C-alpha positions as CSV (number, residue, x, y, z in Angstrom):
1,V,69.6,-36.0,31.5
2,A,67.0,-38.2,29.9
3,A,65.1,-35.2,28.6
4,A,68.3,-33.8,27.1
5,A,69.1,-37.1,25.4
6,L,65.6,-37.3,23.9
7,S,66.0,-33.7,22.7
8,I,69.2,-34.6,20.8
9,L,67.4,-37.6,19.3
10,L,64.4,-35.5,18.2
11,S,66.7,-32.8,16.7
12,W,68.5,-35.4,14.6
13,Y,65.2,-36.9,13.5
14,F,63.6,-33.6,12.4
15,H,66.8,-32.2,10.8
16,P,65.5,-32.8,7.2
17,Y,62.5,-30.7,7.9
18,F,64.6,-27.7,8.5
19,A,66.8,-28.1,5.4
20,A,66.5,-25.0,3.2
21,G,64.8,-25.7,-0.1
22,N,63.9,-29.3,0.8
23,Q,62.0,-30.7,-2.1
24,S,61.6,-34.3,-0.9
25,K,58.2,-35.8,-1.5
26,F,55.8,-35.3,1.5
27,L,58.5,-33.3,3.3
28,N,58.0,-29.5,3.5
29,E,60.5,-27.1,5.0
30,S,59.5,-26.2,8.6
31,S,60.5,-23.4,11.0
32,P,62.7,-24.4,14.0
33,L,60.5,-21.9,15.9
34,A,57.2,-23.7,15.2
35,S,55.2,-24.8,18.2
36,G,55.4,-28.5,18.8
37,L,59.0,-28.7,17.6
38,F,60.6,-25.8,19.4
39,D,59.9,-27.0,22.9
40,L,61.1,-30.5,22.1
41,R,64.6,-29.5,21.0
42,G,67.6,-27.7,22.4
43,I,67.6,-27.1,26.1
44,D,63.9,-26.4,26.3
45,L,62.7,-30.0,26.7
46,A,64.8,-30.4,29.9
47,A,63.6,-27.0,31.2
48,W,59.9,-28.0,30.5
49,T,60.5,-31.3,32.2
50,L,61.8,-29.7,35.3
51,A,58.9,-27.2,35.3
52,A,56.4,-30.0,35.1
53,F,58.0,-31.8,38.0
54,S,58.1,-28.6,40.0
55,I,54.4,-28.0,39.4
56,G,53.5,-31.5,40.3
57,A,55.5,-31.4,43.5
58,L,53.9,-28.2,44.7
59,V,50.4,-29.3,43.7
60,G,50.9,-32.6,45.4
61,M,51.8,-30.9,48.6
62,L,48.8,-28.6,48.4
63,I,46.1,-31.1,47.5
64,R,47.7,-34.3,49.1
65,R,45.5,-36.6,47.0
66,V,47.0,-38.5,44.1
67,V,44.4,-38.4,41.4
68,P,43.2,-34.7,41.9
69,A,46.9,-33.7,42.1
70,I,47.6,-35.4,38.8
71,V,44.7,-33.7,37.1
72,A,45.5,-30.3,38.5
73,T,49.2,-30.7,37.5
74,L,48.1,-31.5,33.9
75,V,45.8,-28.6,33.7
76,A,48.4,-26.2,35.1
77,Y,51.2,-27.5,32.8
78,L,49.0,-27.5,29.6
79,G,47.9,-24.0,30.4
80,L,51.4,-22.8,30.8
81,A,52.6,-24.6,27.6
82,L,49.7,-23.2,25.6
83,A,50.4,-19.6,26.8
84,A,54.0,-19.9,25.9
85,A,53.3,-21.4,22.4
86,T,50.5,-19.1,21.4
87,Y,51.6,-15.8,22.9
88,L,54.8,-15.5,25.0
89,R,57.3,-17.1,22.6
90,R,56.3,-14.9,19.7
91,H,57.2,-11.8,21.7
92,Y,60.5,-12.8,23.3
93,L,62.2,-10.4,20.8
94,A,60.6,-7.7,18.5
95,P,59.8,-9.3,15.1
96,P,61.4,-7.7,12.1
97,V,59.1,-6.2,9.4
98,A,60.0,-6.4,5.8
99,S,58.4,-5.4,2.5
100,T,58.8,-8.6,0.6
101,Q,56.8,-11.2,-1.2
102,S,57.9,-14.0,1.1
103,V,60.5,-15.0,3.7
104,P,62.5,-18.3,3.9
105,G,60.3,-21.3,4.9
106,S,62.5,-21.7,8.0
107,D,61.4,-18.3,9.4
108,L,58.2,-18.0,11.5
109,V,55.7,-15.6,9.9
110,M,53.8,-13.6,12.4
111,S,51.4,-11.6,10.2
112,R,51.0,-10.3,6.6
113,W,49.3,-7.2,5.4
114,W,49.1,-4.8,2.4
115,T,49.4,-1.0,2.2
116,K,48.6,1.4,-0.6
117,G,49.9,5.0,-0.6
118,G,51.5,4.4,2.7
119,T,48.3,3.4,4.6
120,F,46.9,0.1,5.6
121,A,44.8,-1.5,2.9
122,F,43.9,-5.0,4.1
123,A,45.4,-8.2,5.7
124,R,43.8,-10.6,3.2
125,A,43.0,-9.6,-0.3
126,P,39.2,-9.3,-0.7
127,I,37.7,-11.4,-3.4
128,N,35.9,-8.5,-5.0
129,L,39.2,-6.6,-5.3
130,L,40.9,-9.5,-6.9
131,E,38.1,-9.9,-9.4
132,R,38.3,-6.2,-10.2
133,V,42.0,-5.6,-10.6
134,C,43.5,-9.0,-11.4
135,P,42.7,-10.8,-14.7
136,P,41.8,-14.5,-14.6
137,P,44.8,-16.8,-14.2
138,P,46.1,-18.7,-17.2
139,A,44.2,-21.7,-18.3
140,G,45.1,-24.7,-16.3
141,A,46.2,-22.6,-13.3
142,G,46.2,-24.4,-10.0
143,K,47.9,-27.5,-11.5
144,G,51.5,-28.4,-11.6
145,N,54.0,-25.8,-10.5
146,F,51.7,-22.8,-10.9
147,D,52.2,-20.4,-7.9
148,K,48.7,-18.9,-7.3
149,A,49.9,-16.8,-4.3
150,G,52.8,-15.4,-6.3
151,Y,50.5,-14.6,-9.2
152,V,48.1,-12.7,-6.9
153,A,51.0,-10.9,-5.2
154,H,52.5,-9.8,-8.5
155,C,49.1,-8.6,-9.7
156,L,48.5,-6.5,-6.6
157,T,52.0,-5.0,-6.7
158,E,51.4,-3.8,-10.2
159,H,48.3,-2.0,-9.0
160,G,50.2,0.0,-6.3
161,Y,49.8,-2.3,-3.4
162,K,52.7,-3.1,-1.2
163,R,53.0,-6.3,0.9
164,W,54.5,-6.4,4.4
165,I,55.5,-9.4,6.5
166,S,56.2,-9.5,10.2
167,Y,58.3,-12.6,11.1
168,Q,60.7,-14.2,13.6
169,P,64.0,-15.3,11.8
170,A,65.0,-18.9,12.3
171,T,68.5,-17.6,13.4
172,R,66.9,-16.6,16.7
173,F,66.3,-20.3,17.7
174,W,69.0,-20.4,20.4
175,S,68.2,-16.9,21.7
176,F,64.6,-18.0,22.1
177,Q,65.7,-21.3,23.7
178,L,67.8,-19.4,26.3
179,I,65.0,-16.9,27.1
180,E,62.4,-19.6,27.5
181,A,64.7,-21.9,29.5
182,G,65.7,-19.0,31.7
183,W,62.1,-18.1,32.8
184,L,61.2,-21.8,33.1
185,M,64.2,-22.4,35.4
186,A,63.3,-19.3,37.5
187,L,59.7,-20.6,37.8
188,S,60.9,-24.1,38.7
189,A,63.2,-22.7,41.4
190,S,60.4,-20.7,42.9
191,L,58.0,-23.7,42.9
192,I,60.6,-26.0,44.4
193,A,61.4,-23.4,47.1
194,A,57.7,-23.1,47.9
195,T,57.4,-26.9,48.1
196,V,60.4,-27.2,50.5
197,W,58.9,-24.5,52.7
198,L,55.6,-26.3,52.8
199,V,57.2,-29.6,53.7
200,R,59.2,-28.0,56.6
201,S,56.3,-25.9,57.9
202,R,54.1,-29.0,58.0
203,A,56.8,-31.1,59.7
204,T,57.0,-28.6,62.5
């Protein structure tokens, strides 16, 4: 209950960061799927809290020494959280692929690459290619509202290159929350069951 209440508070606090087209000073539009925010909102914070408790209970029963058990619990929890943030979460659902210059700032970009003639060309435009096909940017470029990335993309498009983006739409937030909370609950139930079995077996 405490974790759910904190999740609601954090969702309220970070709401301006998810506002489309937010132009407030020092406030950039963020993706609700971004690591560090996703698992603190919705139902995930409560699910991660239960998972941490379950890990700690089982490790405590196995080691039966307070300090080593705390350290082992932290290592196990951080390893699980890191695996979810860097790999698992990105693959809960197959990411859409679009031929576009950009996607909304609230979407989570997985990867970008360029093709030419229907075949892969590069993931990041080589400097020598840009120097060869793109004229120097206008005088004073890089200052004010000049969009350097947009300028390069437009130049490469004119020379037959096509940009592709793989991304996870922000609209999948609750789907991802349910998927992650589901496997965390299943893991927690398994760990609690193992802990109860250890307690009973040692008692007899």
